[in-house]
N, C-alpha and C positions, 0 to 999 in steps of 0.2 A: 418263232424268233429266236431258235437255238441256231435255228442254221446259218439264220442271219446272222449273229455271231463271231461263228464258224468263220467262214466263209468270206465276210468282209475280217475280220480280224486277218487272215490268209493273204488277203490281195494286198497290205499294206506297206509289202515289202516293192513292188511295181510304183515305180515314180510316173513313167512315163504315161501321165493320161489328163494333162492340158488341152484342150477345147479350140487354143488356136484356129487359126483357118481356114475351121468352119464356113461355110456359108450361110447365108438368113433363111429361114421357114419360118413359117407364121401359117399356123395352123388356121387362122382364120380365111384364106385364101383358097383351102383344102376341105374343109371341116369335119376337118379330126382334132385332135389332140396333142400340146405340145409345140415346145416354139425352140431353136435355140438366139434367141436375144432374151433381152430382162436380167431383171437380180435376183440372189438368191442366197441359198446357204453360200459358206466361198469354202471350193476345194482346188480351185486353180484361176488363172488369169487369161481375158482375151489382151493382144493385144495391144488393143484400141481401150482396156482397165476395164473393163467388165466381165461383171463376176459372174461364173460357170455352176451348177453347184450338178456336184454326178452321184449317180452310185454303183459305184465301185466295187467289184465284184466277183468273185472265182464263182464259177460255173461248179467245183469242184474242187478241193485240196487230195481225194486219190490223183496218183500217178504210178504209171510204171516208171518213169527214171527214178534215179540213184545220185543228182547230181549234189557234192558234197555243201555246196555253199544253201541250201535250201530246208526250208525248213517242211516244206511240202512232201521230199524224197521219199521215198514208196521206204527204208526203211526209217524214216523217222517216227516215235511213239507219239505223235499231236494226236486230238480228238479227232474227228471226220468223218469230212458232211456234204451230198449232194443234191442238187435242185436240178428237176426237173424243167424242160423247157419254158411252161405252163406256168412252173411256182415265180422265174426268172421277171416276165414278162408280168402277169400279173402284181410284183413286187412296183415293177419301173415306172406302172400306171398307177398303181396307188401311191407311191414316193412323189411322182407325178401331179396330183390330181391334190396333195396334202401340199402342194407348194414350198416340199422339201428337197426335190429337183427341177434339173433340166436336163437332162444326158444319162450315160449309160457308158460305163468305161466297166468290159467285161473277159474274161480272161477263162485262163481253167490250165486242172492238173491236168498231165494223156489222161483217159479213161479208154481203154483197149486199146489204140495205138491213133497214129493221130488222123485218119482222113472219119473214123467216127468223133475223135474229138472235134474237129473244125464241122461239123458234117448237123452240131446239138447249138454251137458255138451261132453258123450262120442262122439255125431254123428259127433262135430266139429274136436278130435283127428282120427276119422274113416277115416275123410273125405281126411283131411289134409294126410297118412297115406299110406291109399289107392288111393283116388282116384289123390293126386299131390304129390307122391311117399316123404312126404317131412322126411326127411333124417333130421332133427333141434331134439333141447330140448323138449321136453311137461313136463309141469306139469298139473297137474290138480286137485282140491279142490275137493273132494267127499263127497258127503251127507250121514251123516250114516244112515241114515230110510232107502236109497236104497235099491234094494234088491240086494241078492249077485251075481245075473244074472249079473246085470247089473257093479256093485264092479269088479266083471270079467273083462265083458269085458274092463273101464276103463286099468286097467294095458295087456293086451291085445297091450296099443295103446300107453300108456304115460310109461315115463319115469320115475315120481315118483308119490306117490301119497298122500292125508294128511288128514287129518282128524282132525278141529282143536277141545281140549277140555273144549276152550274159557276159564274156569276157574278152577283155582287147586281143588274148593273143592268141595264136591256135595253139598252142605248146599250153596252153593255160588252160582252156580247151577241154583240151585229153589227158589234162590230168583232173580235175574238180567236176569234170561231165562230158567223163567218154559215152555217153550212149548220144551227144550231140556232136553232129557235126558243121566245123564252120563253112568248104563247099557248098552241101548243102541248103545253107543259114543263107547264102548268100546268091544262091541261085533263085532260092527265092523274093526275096528286096529282089532281083534284077527284073522277074517279071514283074510282080508288082509297080516295079518303077515304069515297063514297060503298056503295064498295061494303065497307069494315071495319067502317063504323056497320051498313048494313045486316047481317053479318054477327056482328051484337053481338046485333041484337035478335029475328034468325028460328031458334028452336029447333032444326029442321029433321028431318030425318026419319032414325029409328036407323041404324046399321049391321050386319046381322050378325056375328058371328064367331065363333067356337068355344068361346068361356067361357060359361057362364050367362046372362049380359048384352050386353043390346047393348050398342054401343059410338053415343056418338057422332059425328057425321062431325066432325074437326076442323074449327073454324072459322078465318072466312077473315084470313090476315095475321095470328096475335092480335097477332105482339109491331107489329105497326102499321107504320106508312114511318117515313123518314128521308131528308134529302137532304146535301149538302154544297156548304161555296161553298168556291170560293180564297182567299185572304187577297193581296192585295199582289199580281195581277199586274196590274189596273185600275186610274186612278183614285178608284174609291172607297175613300172613307174610313168610320172605325167609323162613324158614326153612320150611313152607307143600309146598312150591312152587317146592322147591327143590325134595323135597319128593315126589311131585307127578310125577315131573321129571324123583326120577330115580326110580319110579319104572312101570316107560310107556320101558324104555332104559328095562328094565329088565327081563318085560313081555315081549311086543311086542317089541324086538329090531330095534325100532325105531332109525334110519338115525340121526334126531335131533329133540331137542323143541327145538323153536321163543320163545323169552320171548317181549311181547311189551307191553311197559305201556302207561296206559289207558291214552287216552289222552279224556279232559273234549270235551263235542258234541252238538248244539245247544238244548234247552225246555229240557233239560235232567233231570230224572228225580231223585230226591227227593234223593237216596235207595241212590244217584251215588257220591265220591266224588268231590268238586267246584275246586278240584286243582287238576295236573297233578303228578306224585308222582316226583323225580329227578330224572335225564337220567340215571344221575350213580348212582342209582339201578340194574338201566335195565340191567347197563351196566357190575355190581359187582356180578349179577347170572349166565350171559353167564364166564363169569371167575370163576365160583366155578361150570358153566355142564363141562366144561375142566376137572376140578379138581376129579370132581368125573370119568370123561369118561377115559381121558388117563395121570393121578397121581395119581392112586392107591388110593386117598383118597373112606375115610367114611365118609358117612352125618354128621355125626354126628361132627366130627372132624372140618370141617368148621365152622358150624351154631353156633360154641362157647359159644353167648351174646346169657343173660337170656332169654333175648326178641324175641329171634329167630329170630333176623335181621340182615343183613351182614354189618359189617364196611363201612360206602361211605368213606371215607377216605384212604383209604388201600385199598391191591386188597387183598381176605380172602387166599391167601399162605402165603404173608406175615403179615397176620394177624395171623393164626395156629403159624406162626415161633416164635413170640412174646412170644406169650399166652405161648409157649412149650422151654423157653431157654435150656431144660435142655438137649436137644435130641441134641443142636450144641457145638460145630464144628464141621463143617462132615469132614472128612478124605478122599478129591480130590483124592488122590492115592489111598487108598484101599475102599470106602462104595462100596455098591451093589449098581443096579441099583434104589433101592426101596427107597433107603433114597437121592443118588442123586436127584432123582427129588424132594423132600420136600424141596431141598435149592431153596429160593427166588433169585428169578432170571436164574436162572437157566431151559429152555425150553427141550422140548422133545428133540428138534435137538440137539440141543446144550450138553446134557444128550448125548447123540451117539458120537459126537465127544470127548466129555470126555473120554469115553469108550475103544472108540480104536485109542485116542495118549499115553494114560499113558500103552497101551503094549508097547510104543516103549519108552514110556522113563521116571520119573516122575514127575510130571506136576510142574510148579513155574508159580508166578504171567506173566510175563510175556507171556506164553503160551495161561492165558486166555485171554490177549488185542491183541492177536491176534484173540482167537474165535468172537470178538468181544460183551461179553459178558460185560453187566453191570457189574463194578467194586463196583459202591458205593455200589453198595446193595449187592452184592452177599460175598465181603470180613469182612463182622464182623459172617456171619456162618459157615465159610466155613474156614480149615487148609487147606498148603500144606509145599514143601519142605522149601521156603521164609520167607510162614510168616503164623499166628496162634496171634485170633483176642485178646487174652489179656482178657481185662474184659470187653470188649466191648456187651456183654452180659449180665454183671453183674442188667445192669439197661436198660428193655423194654422200659417202659417210654420216657427216650431220648433217644437211640434208635431207639421210634417208630417218634420222634421229628423231630430228624436229614432223616427219611428215608424217612417221608411221603411228596406227595407233595404239595406246597404252591394249596390251590384255584386259580381257573384261576376266572380272574374278570365276565365273565360270571354267573361261580359255584353264587358269593355273590350275586346276582338279582333273582336270582333262585326263 
């Protein structure tokens, strides 16, 4: 229990543990235990809203690296602990049987060297899958410098793999984590992308089972790969952070980039900031990330500020709309999907509903109310059969003041 307290606390800084994208497996079909389906203690959500609980823990917080921003760095004065492979397996199975969890998120400090550490992580996943027929979700944090053979073995047993780029720029990485090399990280990501895409295309040989029908072999990391960037530890602005994320999505087909606000640590290096960045910055980066991935925005459109920073007071979609009032109002009865996605207050789901509804009748304000859309945000930017914003867009600053949320009490003292 003491090990668990230390190593679960040490894992809290890793944000990239969402289980979205995992395929459905059920122990009833395999004769084993576990499932990626169902409800449990809330740790993360899948895109369809299911709550998936994960045991999130480090194999060890011993580490031979001395990354300035990491509480587990070799020079850090923190309590240390290490799990044996069998202990992590036993904890996972025991917690599952008690309905505490539905899966495992396992990371580790670097013990001895990258290959040795990766072998230990892979052995946990292999033991769960092959020795105990565990059908739940497994996410392994992979080590970039590990051999391709070990990365391949990890993908055969894990649902998702992730390699943290840590910082958005090579200069920041060289300054704060000199043992980590960006080319090595990118090379490992490229290897995983190739393996994942090959796994999708190759049908494979059926695996014999006790049932009448042979089972197909598991796909390589079916939930893809993800990464994490620390926000505010170096001098990178939001434009640089989003540019790195955009590059990773395009070149390595990542399922998700996670943004983690830097948290001051004990005995910190003088090269680190004394205070954490506002959590609103992390939130705005996530919103901007979604605009890049799902709303058709270009990087230059989102980071319109001359200093390369997102507006903390309003969301990036509204900020873009206020900078481009000439684009509005958008006629909801005629505009194509691409223009509808740029209307503040209209999400992807409601855009689909608008497109479906207008096939049958011309839309009015009452129709939007039935969609539970935020009318106060929508109406200044749209035109309907019974609504036109008139001069609402003539004064963007006044509109901004009206639409910007009032600061929360907690933000006043941040």
